[in-house]
A tleap script that builds the chain and sets N, CA, C and O, in Angstrom:
source leaprc.protein.ff14SB
mol = sequence {
  NMET GLU LEU ILE ILE LEU GLY SER GLY GLY
  ALA ASN PRO THR PRO LYS PRO PHE CYS GLN
  CYS PRO ALA CYS LYS LYS ALA ARG ARG LEU
  GLY LYS PRO TYR LYS ARG ASN GLY SER SER
  LEU PHE ILE LYS ASP ILE ASN ALA VAL ILE
  ASP CYS GLY GLU ASP ILE GLY ASP SER LEU
  ASN ARG ARG ASN VAL LYS LYS ILE ASP ASN
  LEU PHE ILE THR CHIE
}
set mol.1.N position { 125.568 -6.133 108.732 }
set mol.1.CA position { 126.349 -4.404 108.325 }
set mol.1.C position { 126.629 -4.561 110.089 }
set mol.1.O position { 125.944 -5.469 110.561 }
set mol.2.N position { 127.305 -4.004 110.877 }
set mol.2.CA position { 127.466 -2.931 111.453 }
set mol.2.C position { 128.376 -1.497 112.290 }
set mol.2.O position { 129.266 -0.647 112.285 }
set mol.3.N position { 127.130 -2.223 112.993 }
set mol.3.CA position { 126.630 -0.194 113.058 }
set mol.3.C position { 127.535 -0.183 114.683 }
set mol.3.O position { 128.125 -1.220 114.988 }
set mol.4.N position { 127.584 0.928 115.572 }
set mol.4.CA position { 129.196 1.337 116.172 }
set mol.4.C position { 128.406 2.973 116.590 }
set mol.4.O position { 128.183 4.002 115.951 }
set mol.5.N position { 128.157 2.504 118.032 }
set mol.5.CA position { 127.556 3.718 118.529 }
set mol.5.C position { 128.377 4.581 119.350 }
set mol.5.O position { 128.224 4.721 120.564 }
set mol.6.N position { 129.441 5.276 118.489 }
set mol.6.CA position { 130.437 6.379 118.399 }
set mol.6.C position { 130.052 7.417 120.163 }
set mol.6.O position { 130.880 7.275 121.063 }
set mol.7.N position { 129.222 8.036 120.334 }
set mol.7.CA position { 128.737 8.668 120.977 }
set mol.7.C position { 127.007 8.456 120.827 }
set mol.7.O position { 126.321 7.832 120.017 }
set mol.8.N position { 126.663 9.346 122.091 }
set mol.8.CA position { 125.070 9.717 122.744 }
set mol.8.C position { 124.172 11.051 123.046 }
set mol.8.O position { 123.006 11.422 123.183 }
set mol.9.N position { 125.473 11.495 123.055 }
set mol.9.CA position { 125.611 13.042 124.379 }
set mol.9.C position { 124.745 13.997 123.701 }
set mol.9.O position { 124.007 14.759 124.326 }
set mol.10.N position { 124.848 13.956 122.035 }
set mol.10.CA position { 123.331 15.038 121.840 }
set mol.10.C position { 124.229 16.746 120.915 }
set mol.10.O position { 125.122 16.764 120.068 }
set mol.11.N position { 123.571 17.773 121.496 }
set mol.11.CA position { 124.629 18.532 120.300 }
set mol.11.C position { 125.375 18.507 122.126 }
set mol.11.O position { 126.053 17.480 122.166 }
set mol.12.N position { 125.443 19.087 123.233 }
set mol.12.CA position { 125.948 19.076 124.369 }
set mol.12.C position { 126.492 17.659 125.358 }
set mol.12.O position { 125.843 17.103 126.244 }
set mol.13.N position { 128.226 17.233 124.749 }
set mol.13.CA position { 128.667 16.251 125.177 }
set mol.13.C position { 128.762 16.078 126.944 }
set mol.13.O position { 129.458 16.975 127.421 }
set mol.14.N position { 128.516 15.651 127.405 }
set mol.14.CA position { 128.868 15.227 129.031 }
set mol.14.C position { 129.896 14.393 129.988 }
set mol.14.O position { 129.880 13.167 130.088 }
set mol.15.N position { 130.819 15.292 130.696 }
set mol.15.CA position { 131.304 16.800 130.920 }
set mol.15.C position { 131.670 18.234 129.884 }
set mol.15.O position { 132.618 18.276 129.100 }
set mol.16.N position { 130.795 19.212 130.084 }
set mol.16.CA position { 130.745 20.280 128.997 }
set mol.16.C position { 132.641 20.547 130.191 }
set mol.16.O position { 132.873 20.047 131.291 }
set mol.17.N position { 133.439 21.343 129.470 }
set mol.17.CA position { 134.431 21.699 129.583 }
set mol.17.C position { 134.078 23.084 130.649 }
set mol.17.O position { 133.218 23.951 130.808 }
set mol.18.N position { 135.299 22.644 131.193 }
set mol.18.CA position { 134.554 23.794 132.408 }
set mol.18.C position { 133.113 23.990 133.218 }
set mol.18.O position { 132.399 24.900 133.637 }
set mol.19.N position { 133.145 22.913 133.176 }
set mol.19.CA position { 131.401 23.367 133.765 }
set mol.19.C position { 131.775 22.616 135.397 }
set mol.19.O position { 132.660 21.801 135.654 }
set mol.20.N position { 130.766 23.223 136.312 }
set mol.20.CA position { 130.730 22.578 137.736 }
set mol.20.C position { 129.618 21.808 138.312 }
set mol.20.O position { 129.463 21.227 139.387 }
set mol.21.N position { 128.649 22.040 136.915 }
set mol.21.CA position { 127.450 21.173 138.084 }
set mol.21.C position { 127.609 20.110 138.163 }
set mol.21.O position { 128.336 19.625 137.296 }
set mol.22.N position { 127.007 19.135 139.267 }
set mol.22.CA position { 126.239 18.293 139.387 }
set mol.22.C position { 126.990 17.273 138.231 }
set mol.22.O position { 127.786 16.455 138.693 }
set mol.23.N position { 126.832 17.282 137.149 }
set mol.23.CA position { 126.081 15.718 136.437 }
set mol.23.C position { 127.255 16.544 135.819 }
set mol.23.O position { 127.288 17.500 136.594 }
set mol.24.N position { 128.299 16.773 134.840 }
set mol.24.CA position { 129.301 17.204 134.772 }
set mol.24.C position { 130.546 16.995 136.245 }
set mol.24.O position { 131.737 16.701 136.145 }
set mol.25.N position { 129.812 17.248 137.426 }
set mol.25.CA position { 131.106 16.724 138.453 }
set mol.25.C position { 130.786 15.580 138.435 }
set mol.25.O position { 131.837 14.954 138.574 }
set mol.26.N position { 129.956 14.884 138.348 }
set mol.26.CA position { 129.580 13.537 138.333 }
set mol.26.C position { 130.322 12.891 137.258 }
set mol.26.O position { 130.997 11.975 137.727 }
set mol.27.N position { 130.456 13.012 136.019 }
set mol.27.CA position { 130.342 12.207 134.800 }
set mol.27.C position { 132.079 12.652 135.513 }
set mol.27.O position { 132.719 11.703 135.966 }
set mol.28.N position { 132.682 13.967 135.560 }
set mol.28.CA position { 134.565 13.014 134.726 }
set mol.28.C position { 134.984 12.265 136.197 }
set mol.28.O position { 136.130 11.825 136.113 }
set mol.29.N position { 134.389 12.017 137.456 }
set mol.29.CA position { 134.615 11.367 138.319 }
set mol.29.C position { 134.366 10.025 138.318 }
set mol.29.O position { 135.178 9.199 138.734 }
set mol.30.N position { 133.041 9.696 137.771 }
set mol.30.CA position { 132.260 8.013 137.068 }
set mol.30.C position { 133.390 7.921 135.968 }
set mol.30.O position { 134.257 7.050 136.046 }
set mol.31.N position { 133.349 9.054 134.705 }
set mol.31.CA position { 133.086 8.067 133.694 }
set mol.31.C position { 132.084 7.492 132.807 }
set mol.31.O position { 130.991 8.034 132.642 }
set mol.32.N position { 132.526 6.091 132.062 }
set mol.32.CA position { 131.034 5.595 132.099 }
set mol.32.C position { 130.107 5.516 133.167 }
set mol.32.O position { 130.418 5.753 134.334 }
set mol.33.N position { 128.910 5.168 132.771 }
set mol.33.CA position { 127.861 5.593 131.340 }
set mol.33.C position { 127.400 6.960 131.844 }
set mol.33.O position { 126.172 7.054 131.855 }
set mol.34.N position { 128.251 8.364 132.386 }
set mol.34.CA position { 127.145 9.390 132.573 }
set mol.34.C position { 128.813 10.171 132.009 }
set mol.34.O position { 129.007 11.335 132.361 }
set mol.35.N position { 129.316 9.842 131.619 }
set mol.35.CA position { 130.456 10.648 129.974 }
set mol.35.C position { 129.821 10.191 129.330 }
set mol.35.O position { 129.463 9.014 129.373 }
set mol.36.N position { 129.435 11.223 128.355 }
set mol.36.CA position { 128.507 10.463 126.861 }
set mol.36.C position { 129.134 11.764 126.190 }
set mol.36.O position { 128.842 12.945 126.378 }
set mol.37.N position { 129.873 11.320 125.539 }
set mol.37.CA position { 130.588 11.905 123.853 }
set mol.37.C position { 129.166 12.503 123.554 }
set mol.37.O position { 128.118 12.476 124.200 }
set mol.38.N position { 129.543 13.113 122.213 }
set mol.38.CA position { 128.783 13.978 120.674 }
set mol.38.C position { 128.195 12.888 120.577 }
set mol.38.O position { 128.420 11.876 121.241 }
set mol.39.N position { 127.094 13.094 119.412 }
set mol.39.CA position { 126.266 11.719 118.663 }
set mol.39.C position { 126.970 11.998 117.597 }
set mol.39.O position { 127.454 13.001 117.072 }
set mol.40.N position { 126.882 10.316 117.304 }
set mol.40.CA position { 128.208 10.234 115.702 }
set mol.40.C position { 127.984 7.935 115.990 }
set mol.40.O position { 127.678 7.175 116.909 }
set mol.41.N position { 128.431 7.821 114.383 }
set mol.41.CA position { 127.568 6.758 114.311 }
set mol.41.C position { 129.029 6.385 113.568 }
set mol.41.O position { 129.679 7.242 112.969 }
set mol.42.N position { 129.686 4.198 113.763 }
set mol.42.CA position { 130.768 3.924 112.414 }
set mol.42.C position { 130.022 3.324 112.902 }
set mol.42.O position { 129.559 3.025 114.003 }
set mol.43.N position { 129.846 2.970 110.686 }
set mol.43.CA position { 129.863 1.629 109.789 }
set mol.43.C position { 130.834 0.700 109.711 }
set mol.43.O position { 131.430 0.841 108.643 }
set mol.44.N position { 131.363 -0.385 110.499 }
set mol.44.CA position { 132.062 -0.772 109.614 }
set mol.44.C position { 132.992 -1.586 108.767 }
set mol.44.O position { 134.210 -1.765 108.792 }
set mol.45.N position { 131.591 -2.210 107.681 }
set mol.45.CA position { 132.087 -2.366 107.037 }
set mol.45.C position { 132.725 -1.842 105.721 }
set mol.45.O position { 133.600 -2.377 105.041 }
set mol.46.N position { 131.944 -0.429 105.488 }
set mol.46.CA position { 132.821 0.500 104.702 }
set mol.46.C position { 133.574 1.385 105.553 }
set mol.46.O position { 134.236 2.363 105.204 }
set mol.47.N position { 133.339 0.785 107.063 }
set mol.47.CA position { 134.507 2.971 107.644 }
set mol.47.C position { 134.363 3.599 107.894 }
set mol.47.O position { 135.189 4.393 108.344 }
set mol.48.N position { 132.671 3.825 107.767 }
set mol.48.CA position { 132.495 4.687 107.895 }
set mol.48.C position { 131.655 5.840 109.213 }
set mol.48.O position { 130.931 5.513 110.154 }
set mol.49.N position { 132.215 7.495 108.690 }
set mol.49.CA position { 131.699 7.709 110.268 }
set mol.49.C position { 130.312 9.114 110.039 }
set mol.49.O position { 130.555 10.274 109.704 }
set mol.50.N position { 129.136 8.620 110.294 }
set mol.50.CA position { 128.024 9.689 110.311 }
set mol.50.C position { 127.912 10.469 112.005 }
set mol.50.O position { 127.921 10.137 113.191 }
set mol.51.N position { 127.821 11.549 111.245 }
set mol.51.CA position { 128.702 12.048 111.935 }
set mol.51.C position { 129.057 12.663 113.296 }
set mol.51.O position { 128.326 12.058 114.080 }
set mol.52.N position { 129.992 13.786 114.185 }
set mol.52.CA position { 131.393 13.677 114.218 }
set mol.52.C position { 131.267 15.003 114.938 }
set mol.52.O position { 131.367 15.926 114.129 }
set mol.53.N position { 130.996 15.601 116.758 }
set mol.53.CA position { 131.068 16.848 116.835 }
set mol.53.C position { 132.997 16.857 117.849 }
set mol.53.O position { 133.766 15.901 117.943 }
set mol.54.N position { 133.145 17.963 118.285 }
set mol.54.CA position { 134.109 18.249 118.957 }
set mol.54.C position { 135.266 17.177 119.749 }
set mol.54.O position { 136.466 17.308 119.994 }
set mol.55.N position { 134.206 15.995 120.029 }
set mol.55.CA position { 135.614 14.606 120.976 }
set mol.55.C position { 135.096 13.250 120.351 }
set mol.55.O position { 134.896 12.202 120.966 }
set mol.56.N position { 134.875 13.548 118.646 }
set mol.56.CA position { 135.599 12.463 117.809 }
set mol.56.C position { 136.273 11.349 118.789 }
set mol.56.O position { 136.046 10.236 119.262 }
set mol.57.N position { 137.409 12.552 118.780 }
set mol.57.CA position { 139.085 12.052 118.535 }
set mol.57.C position { 138.713 10.939 119.554 }
set mol.57.O position { 138.823 9.793 119.117 }
set mol.58.N position { 138.168 11.119 121.212 }
set mol.58.CA position { 138.152 10.458 122.347 }
set mol.58.C position { 136.952 9.512 121.537 }
set mol.58.O position { 137.399 8.373 121.401 }
set mol.59.N position { 135.595 9.640 120.974 }
set mol.59.CA position { 134.755 8.120 120.541 }
set mol.59.C position { 135.610 7.454 119.491 }
set mol.59.O position { 135.194 6.295 119.480 }
set mol.60.N position { 136.323 7.529 118.837 }
set mol.60.CA position { 137.151 7.278 117.543 }
set mol.60.C position { 138.450 5.619 119.149 }
set mol.60.O position { 138.298 4.403 119.266 }
set mol.61.N position { 139.515 6.656 119.949 }
set mol.61.CA position { 140.329 5.922 120.757 }
set mol.61.C position { 139.090 4.945 121.503 }
set mol.61.O position { 138.921 3.725 121.499 }
set mol.62.N position { 138.462 5.860 122.017 }
set mol.62.CA position { 137.408 4.797 123.121 }
set mol.62.C position { 136.776 3.434 122.165 }
set mol.62.O position { 136.863 2.594 123.061 }
set mol.63.N position { 136.470 3.013 121.522 }
set mol.63.CA position { 136.108 1.545 120.044 }
set mol.63.C position { 136.958 1.231 119.633 }
set mol.63.O position { 136.996 0.006 119.521 }
set mol.64.N position { 138.051 1.888 119.187 }
set mol.64.CA position { 139.449 1.791 118.495 }
set mol.64.C position { 138.955 1.933 117.472 }
set mol.64.O position { 138.406 0.917 117.045 }
set mol.65.N position { 138.909 2.737 116.896 }
set mol.65.CA position { 138.060 3.028 115.598 }
set mol.65.C position { 140.088 3.341 114.563 }
set mol.65.O position { 140.873 4.252 114.824 }
set mol.66.N position { 140.288 2.214 113.490 }
set mol.66.CA position { 141.725 2.551 113.455 }
set mol.66.C position { 141.575 2.618 111.682 }
set mol.66.O position { 142.358 2.074 110.904 }
set mol.67.N position { 140.605 3.267 111.376 }
set mol.67.CA position { 140.632 3.675 109.623 }
set mol.67.C position { 139.602 3.879 108.943 }
set mol.67.O position { 138.988 2.913 108.490 }
set mol.68.N position { 139.020 5.638 108.632 }
set mol.68.CA position { 138.025 6.014 108.681 }
set mol.68.C position { 138.441 6.488 106.756 }
set mol.68.O position { 139.394 7.133 106.320 }
set mol.69.N position { 137.238 5.820 105.995 }
set mol.69.CA position { 137.413 5.426 104.474 }
set mol.69.C position { 136.158 6.875 104.551 }
set mol.69.O position { 135.996 7.676 103.631 }
set mol.70.N position { 135.750 6.884 105.272 }
set mol.70.CA position { 134.574 7.963 104.730 }
set mol.70.C position { 133.793 8.997 106.028 }
set mol.70.O position { 134.065 9.012 107.229 }
set mol.71.N position { 132.890 9.702 105.371 }
set mol.71.CA position { 132.370 10.975 106.249 }
set mol.71.C position { 131.278 11.722 105.690 }
set mol.71.O position { 131.048 12.614 104.873 }
set mol.72.N position { 130.654 10.874 106.581 }
set mol.72.CA position { 128.678 11.946 106.392 }
set mol.72.C position { 128.625 12.943 107.572 }
set mol.72.O position { 128.840 12.831 108.779 }
set mol.73.N position { 128.207 14.093 106.660 }
set mol.73.CA position { 127.883 15.073 108.001 }
set mol.73.C position { 125.854 15.374 107.634 }
set mol.73.O position { 125.465 15.681 106.507 }
set mol.74.N position { 125.239 15.260 108.397 }
set mol.74.CA position { 123.751 15.537 108.316 }
set mol.74.C position { 123.923 16.652 108.437 }
set mol.74.O position { 123.724 17.141 107.325 }
set mol.75.N position { 124.286 17.717 109.403 }
set mol.75.CA position { 123.926 18.931 109.141 }
set mol.75.C position { 124.992 19.877 109.715 }
set mol.75.O position { 124.869 21.095 109.588 }
savepdb mol mol.pdb
quit
């Protein structure tokens, strides 16, 4: 079973929209690994996403996920 971490930024991904703190500015300027999307996981064998935040589209595009058959929301 192949697991792909789509995001690990927790409830508050970095950079936050409109935020001008040093961490968010750095994430915008340098990108990965400073840019972190909200927590989500993709299970390749069954095309499943576990949890998805507001930035799931960016996460899926970054990892080239082309199909989702199952979505599990844990909370």
